[in-house]
KEVEXRO-762551 format. One record per residue (C-alpha): residue number from 1; residue in three letters; x, y, z. Coordinates in nm, 4 decimals. Example, Ala and Ser with C-alpha at 12.3 -4.5 7.8 and 13.67 -1.06 7.14 Angstrom:
2
<node resi="1" resn="Ala" east="1.2300" north="-0.4500" up="0.7800"/>
<node resi="2" resn="Ser" east="1.3670" north="-0.1060" up="0.7140"/>
//
This chain:
275
<node resi="1" resn="Met" east="3.3592" north="7.1813" up="-11.2821"/>
<node resi="2" resn="Cys" east="3.0176" north="7.1096" up="-11.1239"/>
<node resi="3" resn="Arg" east="2.6725" north="6.9582" up="-11.1774"/>
<node resi="4" resn="Trp" east="2.3404" north="7.0950" up="-11.0547"/>
<node resi="5" resn="Met" east="1.9640" north="7.0556" up="-11.0663"/>
<node resi="6" resn="Ala" east="1.6700" north="7.2867" up="-10.9905"/>
<node resi="7" resn="Tyr" east="1.3107" north="7.1789" up="-10.9187"/>
<node resi="8" resn="Tyr" east="0.9915" north="7.3834" up="-10.9323"/>
<node resi="9" resn="Gly" east="0.6395" north="7.2503" up="-10.8811"/>
<node resi="10" resn="Asp" east="0.4205" north="7.0790" up="-10.6256"/>
<node resi="11" resn="Pro" east="0.5999" north="7.0074" up="-10.2961"/>
<node resi="12" resn="Ile" east="0.8110" north="6.6939" up="-10.3309"/>
<node resi="13" resn="Leu" east="1.0459" north="6.4986" up="-10.1069"/>
<node resi="14" resn="Ala" east="1.4080" north="6.5918" up="-10.1608"/>
<node resi="15" resn="Glu" east="1.4926" north="6.2217" up="-10.1569"/>
<node resi="16" resn="Asp" east="1.2794" north="6.1675" up="-10.4685"/>
<node resi="17" resn="Leu" east="1.4831" north="6.4289" up="-10.6539"/>
<node resi="18" resn="Ile" east="1.8336" north="6.3799" up="-10.5182"/>
<node resi="19" resn="Phe" east="1.8708" north="6.0053" up="-10.4672"/>
<node resi="20" resn="Arg" east="1.6046" north="5.8032" up="-10.6470"/>
<node resi="21" resn="Pro" east="1.6266" north="5.8927" up="-11.0178"/>
<node resi="22" resn="Val" east="1.8500" north="5.6980" up="-11.2496"/>
<node resi="23" resn="His" east="2.1653" north="5.9085" up="-11.2985"/>
<node resi="24" resn="Ser" east="2.0653" north="6.1276" up="-11.0049"/>
<node resi="25" resn="Ile" east="2.2703" north="6.4250" up="-10.8908"/>
<node resi="26" resn="Ile" east="2.4382" north="6.1880" up="-10.6434"/>
<node resi="27" resn="Asp" east="2.5357" north="5.9569" up="-10.9280"/>
<node resi="28" resn="Gln" east="2.6639" north="6.2571" up="-11.1227"/>
<node resi="29" resn="Ser" east="2.8888" north="6.3498" up="-10.8310"/>
<node resi="30" resn="Leu" east="3.0641" north="6.0155" up="-10.8825"/>
<node resi="31" resn="Asp" east="3.0255" north="5.9610" up="-11.2561"/>
<node resi="32" resn="Ser" east="2.9332" north="6.2648" up="-11.4624"/>
<node resi="33" resn="Lys" east="2.8751" north="6.1753" up="-11.8270"/>
<node resi="34" resn="Met" east="2.8695" north="6.5255" up="-11.9768"/>
<node resi="35" resn="Gly" east="3.0707" north="6.7453" up="-11.7409"/>
<node resi="36" resn="Ala" east="3.4219" north="6.8823" up="-11.7688"/>
<node resi="37" resn="Thr" east="3.5208" north="6.6470" up="-11.4850"/>
<node resi="38" resn="Thr" east="3.3966" north="6.2956" up="-11.4154"/>
<node resi="39" resn="Thr" east="3.3995" north="6.3312" up="-11.0375"/>
<node resi="40" resn="Asn" east="3.2435" north="6.6223" up="-10.8505"/>
<node resi="41" resn="Gly" east="3.3499" north="6.5511" up="-10.4947"/>
<node resi="42" resn="Asp" east="3.4662" north="6.8895" up="-10.3590"/>
<node resi="43" resn="Gly" east="3.1561" north="6.9443" up="-10.1509"/>
<node resi="44" resn="Phe" east="2.7862" north="6.9797" up="-10.2205"/>
<node resi="45" resn="Gly" east="2.4816" north="7.1741" up="-10.1144"/>
<node resi="46" resn="Ile" east="2.1047" north="7.1825" up="-10.1266"/>
<node resi="47" resn="Gly" east="1.8786" north="7.4812" up="-10.0780"/>
<node resi="48" resn="Trp" east="1.5012" north="7.4810" up="-10.0427"/>
<node resi="49" resn="Tyr" east="1.2055" north="7.7021" up="-9.9612"/>
<node resi="50" resn="Gly" east="0.9765" north="7.5948" up="-9.6788"/>
<node resi="51" resn="Glu" east="0.8475" north="7.8049" up="-9.3913"/>
<node resi="52" resn="Gly" east="0.9054" north="8.1777" up="-9.4346"/>
<node resi="53" resn="Pro" east="1.0397" north="8.3734" up="-9.7313"/>
<node resi="54" resn="Glu" east="1.4095" north="8.2864" up="-9.6957"/>
<node resi="55" resn="Pro" east="1.5492" north="7.9521" up="-9.8147"/>
<node resi="56" resn="Ala" east="1.7231" north="7.6995" up="-9.5928"/>
<node resi="57" resn="Ile" east="2.0691" north="7.5772" up="-9.6908"/>
<node resi="58" resn="Tyr" east="2.2523" north="7.2566" up="-9.6076"/>
<node resi="59" resn="Lys" east="2.6030" north="7.2122" up="-9.7461"/>
<node resi="60" resn="Asn" east="2.9216" north="7.0300" up="-9.6586"/>
<node resi="61" resn="Ile" east="3.2738" north="6.9817" up="-9.7902"/>
<node resi="62" resn="Ser" east="3.2416" north="6.6031" up="-9.7948"/>
<node resi="63" resn="Pro" east="3.1413" north="6.4318" up="-10.1209"/>
<node resi="64" resn="Ala" east="2.7654" north="6.4142" up="-10.1658"/>
<node resi="65" resn="Trp" east="2.7732" north="6.0360" up="-10.1977"/>
<node resi="66" resn="Asn" east="2.9373" north="6.0013" up="-9.8568"/>
<node resi="67" resn="Asp" east="2.7259" north="6.2299" up="-9.6366"/>
<node resi="68" resn="Ala" east="2.4953" north="6.0314" up="-9.4076"/>
<node resi="69" resn="Asn" east="2.3195" north="6.3462" up="-9.2862"/>
<node resi="70" resn="Leu" east="2.2107" north="6.4280" up="-9.6410"/>
<node resi="71" resn="His" east="2.0366" north="6.0898" up="-9.6581"/>
<node resi="72" resn="Glu" east="1.8628" north="6.1630" up="-9.3288"/>
<node resi="73" resn="Ile" east="1.7288" north="6.5089" up="-9.4052"/>
<node resi="74" resn="Ala" east="1.6340" north="6.4292" up="-9.7657"/>
<node resi="75" resn="Arg" east="1.3722" north="6.1861" up="-9.6314"/>
<node resi="76" resn="Gln" east="1.2017" north="6.4692" up="-9.4425"/>
<node resi="77" resn="Ile" east="1.2400" north="6.7812" up="-9.6583"/>
<node resi="78" resn="Arg" east="0.9392" north="6.8523" up="-9.8773"/>
<node resi="79" resn="Ser" east="0.9616" north="7.1650" up="-10.0908"/>
<node resi="80" resn="Pro" east="0.8085" north="7.3266" up="-10.4005"/>
<node resi="81" resn="Leu" east="1.1427" north="7.4793" up="-10.5033"/>
<node resi="82" resn="Leu" east="1.4743" north="7.3075" up="-10.4457"/>
<node resi="83" resn="Phe" east="1.8343" north="7.3481" up="-10.5664"/>
<node resi="84" resn="Ala" east="2.1032" north="7.0780" up="-10.5488"/>
<node resi="85" resn="His" east="2.4684" north="7.1213" up="-10.6473"/>
<node resi="86" resn="Val" east="2.7795" north="6.9004" up="-10.6455"/>
<node resi="87" resn="Arg" east="3.1108" north="7.0819" up="-10.6736"/>
<node resi="88" resn="Ala" east="3.4380" north="7.0304" up="-10.8563"/>
<node resi="89" resn="Ser" east="3.6668" north="7.3158" up="-10.7559"/>
<node resi="90" resn="Thr" east="3.8328" north="7.5216" up="-11.0281"/>
<node resi="91" resn="Gly" east="4.1076" north="7.6364" up="-10.7923"/>
<node resi="92" resn="Thr" east="3.9496" north="7.7967" up="-10.4870"/>
<node resi="93" resn="Ala" east="3.9584" north="7.6252" up="-10.1491"/>
<node resi="94" resn="Val" east="3.7412" north="7.3306" up="-10.0572"/>
<node resi="95" resn="Gln" east="3.5519" north="7.4879" up="-9.7681"/>
<node resi="96" resn="Arg" east="3.1873" north="7.5154" up="-9.6692"/>
<node resi="97" resn="Ser" east="3.1571" north="7.8830" up="-9.7623"/>
<node resi="98" resn="Asn" east="3.2627" north="7.7969" up="-10.1182"/>
<node resi="99" resn="Cys" east="2.9941" north="7.5318" up="-10.1661"/>
<node resi="100" resn="His" east="2.6782" north="7.6161" up="-10.3571"/>
<node resi="101" resn="Pro" east="2.4038" north="7.7281" up="-10.3440"/>
<node resi="102" resn="Phe" east="2.4796" north="8.0762" up="-10.2145"/>
<node resi="103" resn="Arg" east="2.2122" north="8.2760" up="-10.0334"/>
<node resi="104" resn="Trp" east="2.1389" north="8.6425" up="-9.9814"/>
<node resi="105" resn="Gly" east="1.8058" north="8.7271" up="-9.8214"/>
<node resi="106" resn="Arg" east="1.5375" north="8.5361" up="-10.0081"/>
<node resi="107" resn="Trp" east="1.7647" north="8.4739" up="-10.3100"/>
<node resi="108" resn="Met" east="1.9608" north="8.1577" up="-10.3972"/>
<node resi="109" resn="Trp" east="2.2288" north="8.1191" up="-10.6643"/>
<node resi="110" resn="Met" east="2.4297" north="7.8277" up="-10.8015"/>
<node resi="111" resn="His" east="2.6762" north="7.8098" up="-11.0880"/>
<node resi="112" resn="Asn" east="2.8598" north="7.5607" up="-11.3028"/>
<node resi="113" resn="Gly" east="3.1555" north="7.7012" up="-11.4912"/>
<node resi="114" resn="Val" east="3.4435" north="7.9362" up="-11.4360"/>
<node resi="115" resn="Leu" east="3.5589" north="8.2949" up="-11.4716"/>
<node resi="116" resn="Ala" east="3.8925" north="8.2405" up="-11.6457"/>
<node resi="117" resn="Asn" east="4.1969" north="8.3864" up="-11.4694"/>
<node resi="118" resn="Phe" east="3.9733" north="8.4973" up="-11.1840"/>
<node resi="119" resn="His" east="4.2758" north="8.5630" up="-10.9642"/>
<node resi="120" resn="Asp" east="4.3912" north="8.8364" up="-11.2036"/>
<node resi="121" resn="Met" east="4.0489" north="9.0034" up="-11.2218"/>
<node resi="122" resn="Lys" east="3.9337" north="8.9586" up="-10.8632"/>
<node resi="123" resn="Arg" east="4.0289" north="9.2990" up="-10.7238"/>
<node resi="124" resn="Asp" east="3.8826" north="9.4926" up="-11.0176"/>
<node resi="125" resn="Leu" east="3.5569" north="9.2977" up="-10.9968"/>
<node resi="126" resn="Met" east="3.5343" north="9.3332" up="-10.6203"/>
<node resi="127" resn="Leu" east="3.5368" north="9.7134" up="-10.6502"/>
<node resi="128" resn="His" east="3.2007" north="9.6916" up="-10.8295"/>
<node resi="129" resn="Val" east="3.0251" north="9.5054" up="-10.5464"/>
<node resi="130" resn="Asp" east="2.7791" north="9.7306" up="-10.3625"/>
<node resi="131" resn="Pro" east="2.9478" north="9.8338" up="-10.0340"/>
<node resi="132" resn="Thr" east="2.6224" north="9.7718" up="-9.8429"/>
<node resi="133" resn="Ile" east="2.6350" north="9.3983" up="-9.9217"/>
<node resi="134" resn="Tyr" east="3.0094" north="9.3418" up="-9.9557"/>
<node resi="135" resn="Ala" east="3.0440" north="9.2145" up="-9.5968"/>
<node resi="136" resn="Asp" east="2.7871" north="8.9423" up="-9.6702"/>
<node resi="137" resn="Met" east="3.0271" north="8.7609" up="-9.9022"/>
<node resi="138" resn="Glu" east="3.1554" north="8.4573" up="-9.7142"/>
<node resi="139" resn="Gly" east="3.3696" north="8.2626" up="-9.9588"/>
<node resi="140" resn="Ser" east="3.6385" north="8.3148" up="-10.2197"/>
<node resi="141" resn="Thr" east="3.4898" north="8.1719" up="-10.5393"/>
<node resi="142" resn="Asp" east="3.4286" north="8.3330" up="-10.8753"/>
<node resi="143" resn="Ser" east="3.0735" north="8.1944" up="-10.8509"/>
<node resi="144" resn="Glu" east="2.9889" north="8.3938" up="-10.5395"/>
<node resi="145" resn="Met" east="3.1549" north="8.7007" up="-10.6884"/>
<node resi="146" resn="Leu" east="2.9285" north="8.6738" up="-10.9935"/>
<node resi="147" resn="Phe" east="2.6267" north="8.6433" up="-10.7604"/>
<node resi="148" resn="Phe" east="2.7187" north="8.9573" up="-10.5679"/>
<node resi="149" resn="Leu" east="2.7877" north="9.1499" up="-10.8869"/>
<node resi="150" resn="Ala" east="2.4397" north="9.0537" up="-11.0071"/>
<node resi="151" resn="Leu" east="2.2940" north="9.1658" up="-10.6734"/>
<node resi="152" resn="Ser" east="2.4833" north="9.4940" up="-10.7042"/>
<node resi="153" resn="Phe" east="2.3412" north="9.5484" up="-11.0536"/>
<node resi="154" resn="Gly" east="1.9792" north="9.4937" up="-10.9500"/>
<node resi="155" resn="Leu" east="1.9118" north="9.1189" up="-10.9338"/>
<node resi="156" resn="Thr" east="1.6202" north="9.1611" up="-10.6944"/>
<node resi="157" resn="Asp" east="1.4346" north="9.3946" up="-10.9331"/>
<node resi="158" resn="Asp" east="1.5541" north="9.2882" up="-11.2796"/>
<node resi="159" resn="Pro" east="1.7159" north="8.9434" up="-11.2689"/>
<node resi="160" resn="Val" east="1.7834" north="8.9100" up="-11.6418"/>
<node resi="161" resn="Gly" east="1.9223" north="9.2611" up="-11.6837"/>
<node resi="162" resn="Ala" east="2.1314" north="9.2327" up="-11.3676"/>
<node resi="163" resn="Val" east="2.3032" north="8.9134" up="-11.4823"/>
<node resi="164" resn="Glu" east="2.3555" north="9.0593" up="-11.8304"/>
<node resi="165" resn="Arg" east="2.5265" north="9.3605" up="-11.6716"/>
<node resi="166" resn="Ala" east="2.7346" north="9.1437" up="-11.4365"/>
<node resi="167" resn="Val" east="2.8585" north="8.9213" up="-11.7188"/>
<node resi="168" resn="Gly" east="2.9210" north="9.2251" up="-11.9370"/>
<node resi="169" resn="Leu" east="3.1387" north="9.3738" up="-11.6650"/>
<node resi="170" resn="Val" east="3.3402" north="9.0520" up="-11.6319"/>
<node resi="171" resn="Glu" east="3.4021" north="9.0449" up="-12.0064"/>
<node resi="172" resn="Lys" east="3.5088" north="9.4098" up="-12.0060"/>
<node resi="173" resn="Val" east="3.7488" north="9.3645" up="-11.7145"/>
<node resi="174" resn="Ala" east="3.8846" north="9.0498" up="-11.8778"/>
<node resi="175" resn="Ala" east="3.9481" north="9.2373" up="-12.2008"/>
<node resi="176" resn="Asp" east="4.1405" north="9.5022" up="-12.0047"/>
<node resi="177" resn="His" east="4.3594" north="9.2195" up="-11.8700"/>
<node resi="178" resn="Gly" east="4.4035" north="9.0498" up="-12.2056"/>
<node resi="179" resn="Ile" east="4.1982" north="8.7470" up="-12.0982"/>
<node resi="180" resn="Val" east="4.0231" north="8.5631" up="-12.3815"/>
<node resi="181" resn="His" east="3.6872" north="8.3842" up="-12.3343"/>
<node resi="182" resn="Pro" east="3.6514" north="8.4731" up="-11.9652"/>
<node resi="183" resn="Val" east="3.2981" north="8.3508" up="-11.8892"/>
<node resi="184" resn="Gln" east="3.1741" north="7.9923" up="-11.8818"/>
<node resi="185" resn="Met" east="2.8466" north="7.9509" up="-11.6982"/>
<node resi="186" resn="Thr" east="2.5218" north="7.7759" up="-11.6400"/>
<node resi="187" resn="Val" east="2.3466" north="7.9530" up="-11.3535"/>
<node resi="188" resn="Ala" east="2.0228" north="7.9134" up="-11.1601"/>
<node resi="189" resn="Thr" east="1.8866" north="8.1799" up="-10.9289"/>
<node resi="190" resn="Ala" east="1.5542" north="8.1947" up="-10.7437"/>
<node resi="191" resn="Asn" east="1.3554" north="8.4139" up="-10.5068"/>
<node resi="192" resn="Gly" east="1.1093" north="8.1524" up="-10.3798"/>
<node resi="193" resn="Glu" east="0.8470" north="8.2329" up="-10.6428"/>
<node resi="194" resn="Ser" east="1.0349" north="8.1972" up="-10.9720"/>
<node resi="195" resn="Ile" east="1.3571" north="8.0469" up="-11.1085"/>
<node resi="196" resn="Trp" east="1.5824" north="8.2061" up="-11.3699"/>
<node resi="197" resn="Ile" east="1.8268" north="7.9828" up="-11.5576"/>
<node resi="198" resn="Phe" east="2.1161" north="8.1043" up="-11.7726"/>
<node resi="199" resn="Arg" east="2.3369" north="7.9256" up="-12.0238"/>
<node resi="200" resn="Tyr" east="2.6205" north="8.1321" up="-12.1684"/>
<node resi="201" resn="Ser" east="2.9908" north="8.1320" up="-12.2458"/>
<node resi="202" resn="Ser" east="3.2101" north="8.3961" up="-12.4041"/>
<node resi="203" resn="Glu" east="3.3232" north="8.1503" up="-12.6712"/>
<node resi="204" resn="Gly" east="2.9742" north="8.0166" up="-12.7461"/>
<node resi="205" resn="Lys" east="3.0465" north="7.6639" up="-12.6177"/>
<node resi="206" resn="Ser" east="2.8592" north="7.6450" up="-12.2895"/>
<node resi="207" resn="Arg" east="2.8360" north="7.3542" up="-12.0456"/>
<node resi="208" resn="Ser" east="2.5399" north="7.1189" up="-12.0809"/>
<node resi="209" resn="Leu" east="2.1966" north="7.2171" up="-11.9471"/>
<node resi="210" resn="Phe" east="1.8531" north="7.0603" up="-12.0006"/>
<node resi="211" resn="Phe" east="1.4938" north="7.1251" up="-11.8999"/>
<node resi="212" resn="Ser" east="1.2010" north="6.8864" up="-11.8714"/>
<node resi="213" resn="Leu" east="0.9152" north="6.8877" up="-12.1171"/>
<node resi="214" resn="Asn" east="0.5660" north="7.0042" up="-12.0268"/>
<node resi="215" resn="Val" east="0.4174" north="6.7573" up="-11.7773"/>
<node resi="216" resn="Asp" east="0.1144" north="6.6840" up="-11.9957"/>
<node resi="217" resn="Arg" east="0.3495" north="6.5738" up="-12.2719"/>
<node resi="218" resn="Leu" east="0.5492" north="6.3589" up="-12.0290"/>
<node resi="219" resn="Lys" east="0.2306" north="6.1881" up="-11.9134"/>
<node resi="220" resn="Glu" east="0.1525" north="6.1058" up="-12.2765"/>
<node resi="221" resn="Leu" east="0.5009" north="5.9627" up="-12.3277"/>
<node resi="222" resn="Tyr" east="0.5114" north="5.7674" up="-12.0006"/>
<node resi="223" resn="Pro" east="0.1563" north="5.6892" up="-11.8835"/>
<node resi="224" resn="Asp" east="0.2763" north="5.4135" up="-11.6467"/>
<node resi="225" resn="Asn" east="0.5414" north="5.6190" up="-11.4653"/>
<node resi="226" resn="Glu" east="0.4165" north="5.6771" up="-11.1090"/>
<node resi="227" resn="Val" east="0.6341" north="5.9810" up="-11.0386"/>
<node resi="228" resn="Ile" east="0.5237" north="6.1564" up="-11.3580"/>
<node resi="229" resn="Ala" east="0.1619" north="6.0631" up="-11.2887"/>
<node resi="230" resn="Arg" east="0.1798" north="6.2479" up="-10.9536"/>
<node resi="231" resn="Ala" east="0.3440" north="6.5593" up="-11.0982"/>
<node resi="232" resn="Gly" east="0.1413" north="6.8796" up="-11.1112"/>
<node resi="233" resn="Glu" east="0.0981" north="7.0947" up="-11.4199"/>
<node resi="234" resn="Glu" east="0.3618" north="7.3463" up="-11.3045"/>
<node resi="235" resn="Thr" east="0.6350" north="7.0861" up="-11.2435"/>
<node resi="236" resn="Arg" east="0.9673" north="7.1721" up="-11.4065"/>
<node resi="237" resn="Leu" east="1.3205" north="7.0357" up="-11.3715"/>
<node resi="238" resn="Val" east="1.6416" north="7.1933" up="-11.4979"/>
<node resi="239" resn="Val" east="1.9505" north="6.9720" up="-11.4853"/>
<node resi="240" resn="Ser" east="2.3127" north="6.9673" up="-11.5943"/>
<node resi="241" resn="Glu" east="2.2560" north="6.6129" up="-11.7168"/>
<node resi="242" resn="Pro" east="1.9272" north="6.4315" up="-11.7873"/>
<node resi="243" resn="Leu" east="1.7855" north="6.2266" up="-11.5009"/>
<node resi="244" resn="Gly" east="1.6214" north="5.8889" up="-11.5466"/>
<node resi="245" resn="Asn" east="1.5943" north="5.6641" up="-11.8454"/>
<node resi="246" resn="Leu" east="1.3272" north="5.8721" up="-12.0205"/>
<node resi="247" resn="Pro" east="1.4018" north="5.9284" up="-12.3901"/>
<node resi="248" resn="Gly" east="1.2312" north="6.2368" up="-12.5249"/>
<node resi="249" resn="Ala" east="1.1746" north="6.3879" up="-12.1801"/>
<node resi="250" resn="Trp" east="1.4468" north="6.6528" up="-12.2012"/>
<node resi="251" resn="Asn" east="1.5227" north="6.9556" up="-12.4167"/>
<node resi="252" resn="Glu" east="1.8605" north="7.1257" up="-12.4281"/>
<node resi="253" resn="Val" east="1.8616" north="7.4865" up="-12.3088"/>
<node resi="254" resn="Pro" east="1.9698" north="7.6910" up="-12.6138"/>
<node resi="255" resn="Glu" east="2.3111" north="7.8532" up="-12.6226"/>
<node resi="256" resn="Ser" east="2.3207" north="8.2140" up="-12.4939"/>
<node resi="257" resn="Ser" east="1.9743" north="8.2068" up="-12.3431"/>
<node resi="258" resn="Val" east="1.7843" north="8.2651" up="-12.0204"/>
<node resi="259" resn="Gly" east="1.4773" north="8.0749" up="-11.9095"/>
<node resi="260" resn="Val" east="1.2149" north="8.2008" up="-11.6640"/>
<node resi="261" resn="Ile" east="1.0168" north="7.9405" up="-11.4686"/>
<node resi="262" resn="Arg" east="0.7178" north="8.0799" up="-11.2815"/>
<node resi="263" resn="Pro" east="0.3457" north="8.0229" up="-11.2255"/>
<node resi="264" resn="Gly" east="0.1666" north="8.0319" up="-11.5585"/>
<node resi="265" resn="Thr" east="0.3677" north="8.0738" up="-11.8768"/>
<node resi="266" resn="Asp" east="0.7412" north="8.0033" up="-11.8800"/>
<node resi="267" resn="Glu" east="0.9749" north="8.1948" up="-12.1118"/>
<node resi="268" resn="Met" east="1.2995" north="8.1331" up="-12.2996"/>
<node resi="269" resn="Leu" east="1.4767" north="8.4540" up="-12.3988"/>
<node resi="270" resn="Pro" east="1.8110" north="8.5472" up="-12.5593"/>
<node resi="271" resn="Phe" east="2.0887" north="8.6356" up="-12.3163"/>
<node resi="272" resn="Arg" east="2.2997" north="8.9334" up="-12.4199"/>
<node resi="273" resn="Pro" east="2.5734" north="9.0637" up="-12.1843"/>
<node resi="274" resn="Val" east="2.5774" north="9.4412" up="-12.1439"/>
<node resi="275" resn="Ala" east="2.9109" north="9.6154" up="-12.0923"/>
//
């Protein structure tokens, strides 16, 4: 499937997030330890907020470890909110429009997982996409479909409720088609001010997802770590697999839950699909 990471906090160089950590997202593209596939080489993408309200996106169908341009721009991009994703296709074409993250207006979305038997459900799901945004869909993946269903159900106003309704619809359509355990997902979505993370699967066995501890606690654990010493109080990382050799620095996102990362107090809430 895929691996991803999301960063929120003081502006930081993309290179420090993507390339420098032990077991970085680049390393995971070659040698994932906890994913469904060891290699995630069917394209990659990064998205970040800088000037203006809408995020910038850079993605390519080449493997992340073999893209010289990614090395170049990562040395110059400094952002307070960044997504990075390495892809392992679950059946749809390896093309740029199918690489994550996806963007609509000021919103970004990335996904690890699969909608089982998506080919059989695709038409029924597509009929629920808001006609005013349907033409903005560029690719053919189940991941982008889930994004546009969430947008159609109110993502911009009620992110948690919109994703609960989108997943509930997928499970209902799957049941109509006799498809068992249709949803497997870890998702991150952002609007430039906050990040929402979701971990859910219809069978209750979701892909791995971790979040970093409070920075003050990390500074207590690792007082000599220069990167942690520079981190601001709001710094948070969410990753498919832990970065760095930092025992005790990561907590697993609970099964069937949604986390909200924003200025001030973060939240972890139950995630309950709504048919």
